[in-house]
C-alpha positions in Angstrom: 127.7 -54.6 135.6 125.7 -56.4 132.9 125.7 -60.1 132.9 124.9 -61.7 129.5 122.9 -64.8 129.6 123.0 -65.2 125.9 121.7 -63.8 122.6 118.1 -64.6 121.8 116.3 -65.2 118.6 113.0 -63.5 119.5 112.4 -59.8 119.0 109.4 -59.2 121.3 106.7 -61.1 119.4 108.7 -61.4 116.1 110.3 -64.8 115.6 113.3 -63.9 113.5 114.1 -67.5 112.5 110.9 -67.4 110.4 111.8 -64.0 108.9 115.5 -64.0 108.3 116.7 -64.6 104.8 120.4 -64.0 105.0 119.8 -61.2 102.5 121.2 -57.8 103.3 118.7 -55.0 103.7 118.9 -51.2 104.0 117.4 -48.8 106.4 117.7 -45.0 106.4 117.5 -42.5 109.2 118.3 -38.7 108.9 119.9 -39.2 105.5 122.2 -41.9 106.7 121.8 -45.3 104.9 122.6 -48.4 106.9 123.5 -51.6 105.1 122.5 -54.4 107.4 123.6 -58.0 107.2 122.5 -60.9 109.4 125.5 -62.7 110.9 125.6 -66.5 111.0 126.4 -67.3 114.6 125.6 -70.8 115.9 122.3 -70.6 117.9 122.3 -66.8 117.8 121.1 -63.9 115.6 123.2 -60.8 115.3 123.6 -58.0 112.7 126.5 -56.1 111.2 125.6 -52.6 110.3 127.6 -50.4 107.9 126.8 -46.7 107.8 127.0 -44.4 104.8 128.5 -41.8 107.1 132.0 -41.8 108.5 130.8 -43.7 111.5 132.5 -47.1 111.9 130.5 -50.3 111.4 128.9 -51.9 114.4 127.8 -55.4 115.3 124.6 -55.6 117.4 122.6 -58.3 119.0 119.6 -58.7 121.2 120.4 -60.2 124.6 119.1 -60.7 128.1 120.5 -59.4 131.4 120.6 -61.3 134.7 116.9 -60.3 135.3 115.8 -61.6 131.9 115.2 -58.0 130.5 115.8 -58.1 126.8 117.8 -55.3 125.2 120.1 -54.4 122.3 123.8 -54.4 122.8 127.0 -53.8 120.7 129.6 -56.5 120.3 132.1 -55.6 121.8 130.3 -53.5 124.4 130.9 -49.7 124.3 128.4 -48.4 121.7 125.3 -49.1 123.6 123.3 -46.0 122.5 123.9 -46.8 118.8 123.0 -50.4 119.4 119.7 -49.4 121.0 118.9 -47.0 118.2 119.7 -49.2 115.3 118.2 -52.2 117.1 114.9 -50.4 117.4 115.0 -49.7 113.6 115.6 -53.4 113.0 112.8 -54.4 115.3 110.4 -52.0 113.5 111.6 -53.4 110.1 110.9 -57.0 111.0 107.6 -56.1 112.7 106.4 -54.4 109.5 107.6 -57.3 107.5 105.6 -59.7 109.7 102.4 -57.7 109.1 
């Protein structure tokens, strides 16, 4: 069972509070375009992702488990593999933007 301590604002070494603009952005993987929008949640950072394929939209966020391991998750839980995959793309996007 996963125990959520809370959503976090840091993506490894990337401080999102310095990079987020509330402007949507697009990412593409295997011909599928993802429209990504930062969600305004008090004290937290999360993203809503809409796919150009028939796949339903997903809300993802970075969180910590009881052992302080940071990982991506879907809200509500249940689409963990998608959250991890899209989360990695978002991490890479912000890391590239930081450089």
